[in-house]
C-alpha positions as CSV (number, residue, x, y, z in Angstrom):
1,X,10.7,97.6,186.0
2,X,8.6,98.8,183.1
3,X,6.8,96.8,180.4
4,X,8.8,96.2,178.0
5,X,7.2,95.6,174.4
6,X,10.1,94.8,172.0
7,X,12.8,91.9,172.8
8,X,14.9,95.0,170.9
9,X,14.4,96.7,174.6
10,X,15.9,93.8,176.4
11,X,19.0,94.5,177.5
12,X,20.1,91.1,177.8
13,X,19.1,90.7,174.0
14,X,21.2,94.2,173.1
15,X,24.4,92.3,175.2
16,X,24.2,89.5,173.3
17,X,24.1,91.5,169.8
18,X,26.8,93.1,170.4
19,X,28.5,90.2,171.3
20,X,27.2,87.6,168.1
21,X,29.0,90.3,165.8
22,X,32.1,90.7,167.6
23,X,32.1,87.2,166.8
24,X,31.3,87.9,164.1
25,X,34.9,90.1,163.4
26,X,36.8,87.4,165.5
27,X,36.0,84.4,163.0
28,X,36.1,86.2,160.2
29,X,40.2,87.1,161.1
30,X,42.9,84.4,159.9
31,X,43.5,81.1,160.8
32,X,40.3,81.1,162.4
33,X,38.4,82.6,159.1
34,X,39.7,79.5,157.0
35,X,38.4,77.0,159.3
36,X,34.9,76.9,158.4
37,X,33.5,74.4,160.2
38,X,34.1,76.0,162.7
39,X,34.1,78.8,162.2
40,X,30.4,78.4,161.3
41,X,30.0,76.6,164.4
42,X,30.7,79.9,166.5
43,X,28.6,82.4,164.2
44,X,25.9,80.1,165.0
45,X,26.0,79.8,168.8
46,X,26.8,83.4,169.6
47,X,23.8,84.2,167.3
48,X,21.9,81.5,168.8
49,X,22.3,83.5,171.8
50,X,20.4,86.0,170.6
51,X,17.8,84.5,168.5
52,X,16.5,83.2,171.2
53,X,15.8,85.5,173.4
54,X,13.7,87.3,170.6
55,X,11.8,84.2,169.4
56,X,11.1,83.1,173.4
57,X,9.6,87.6,173.8
58,X,7.1,86.5,170.8
59,X,5.8,83.3,171.8
60,X,3.4,86.0,174.3
61,X,3.6,83.5,177.5
62,X,5.5,83.7,180.5
63,X,5.6,80.3,180.3
64,X,6.7,79.3,177.0
65,X,8.7,82.5,177.2
66,X,10.8,80.8,180.1
67,X,12.7,78.0,178.5
68,X,14.5,80.2,175.6
69,X,16.1,82.0,177.8
70,X,17.6,79.1,179.5
71,X,18.6,77.8,175.6
72,X,20.1,81.9,175.1
73,X,21.9,80.7,178.1
74,X,23.1,77.3,177.2
75,X,24.4,79.0,174.0
76,X,26.9,81.3,175.8
77,X,28.1,78.4,177.3
78,X,28.9,77.2,173.6
79,X,30.2,80.3,172.6
80,X,32.7,80.0,176.1
81,X,33.3,76.5,175.7
82,X,34.5,77.3,171.4
83,X,36.4,80.2,172.9
84,X,38.9,77.6,174.4
85,X,39.2,75.7,171.7
86,X,40.5,78.5,169.9
87,X,42.3,79.4,171.7
88,X,43.9,75.9,172.3
89,X,43.6,75.9,168.6
90,X,45.5,79.3,168.6
91,X,43.4,81.9,166.7
92,X,42.9,83.9,169.4
93,X,45.2,85.5,171.5
94,X,44.7,85.5,176.1
95,X,43.8,89.0,175.5
96,X,40.9,88.7,172.8
97,X,39.8,85.2,175.3
98,X,39.5,86.9,178.2
99,X,37.6,89.5,177.3
100,X,35.1,87.9,175.0
101,X,34.7,85.1,177.8
102,X,34.4,88.0,180.2
103,X,31.5,89.1,178.4
104,X,29.9,85.7,177.7
105,X,30.1,85.4,181.8
106,X,28.4,88.5,182.7
107,X,25.5,87.5,180.0
108,X,25.2,84.3,181.3
109,X,24.5,86.3,184.8
110,X,22.1,88.9,183.3
111,X,20.4,85.2,181.7
112,X,20.4,84.1,185.0
113,X,19.3,86.9,186.7
114,X,16.2,87.6,183.8
115,X,15.3,83.6,183.9
116,X,14.7,84.5,188.0
117,X,12.2,87.3,187.2
118,X,10.5,85.6,184.6
119,X,9.7,83.0,187.4
120,X,8.4,85.4,190.2
121,X,6.5,87.5,187.3
122,X,2.5,86.9,188.0
123,X,2.0,88.2,184.3
124,X,0.9,85.2,181.9
125,X,1.3,87.2,178.9
126,X,-0.5,88.0,175.8
127,X,-2.2,84.9,175.2
128,X,-3.7,83.6,178.8
129,X,-4.0,87.6,179.5
130,X,-6.5,87.8,176.5
131,X,-8.7,84.6,177.9
132,X,-8.8,86.4,180.9
133,X,-10.3,89.0,179.3
134,X,-12.8,86.8,177.2
135,X,-13.6,85.0,179.9
136,X,-14.5,87.8,182.2
137,X,-16.8,89.6,179.2
138,X,-18.5,85.9,178.3
139,X,-19.4,85.8,182.2
140,X,-21.1,90.1,182.1
141,X,-22.9,88.4,179.2
């Protein structure tokens, strides 16, 4: 795996971003659009899926970062549950429900694989790298 320098390069973030936009479009159509509280709740969960990946990445340490994809995965589960509610309330069709659930299931799997990767990674993150470099410099002095 090559070094990723920006969260925007992460495939899971890109997928989450596309799904967030799909959720926004889906919730902009009546009758979904008129159920303001539910609409906003679904949009927030979809946004949280992508935002937590970005926030974790910007934390600069693997130990902090590894928590945030877990939060993101939880948000994906929340959206999937909300999709069931939307289907039950006839806000979305069975076809759209199946499409979105399939995409969120795929995203959840990708996030889970990324969490496993982070847990196995030897790199400790920029903060620890800086500390280790500083300790090496201090020892030489």
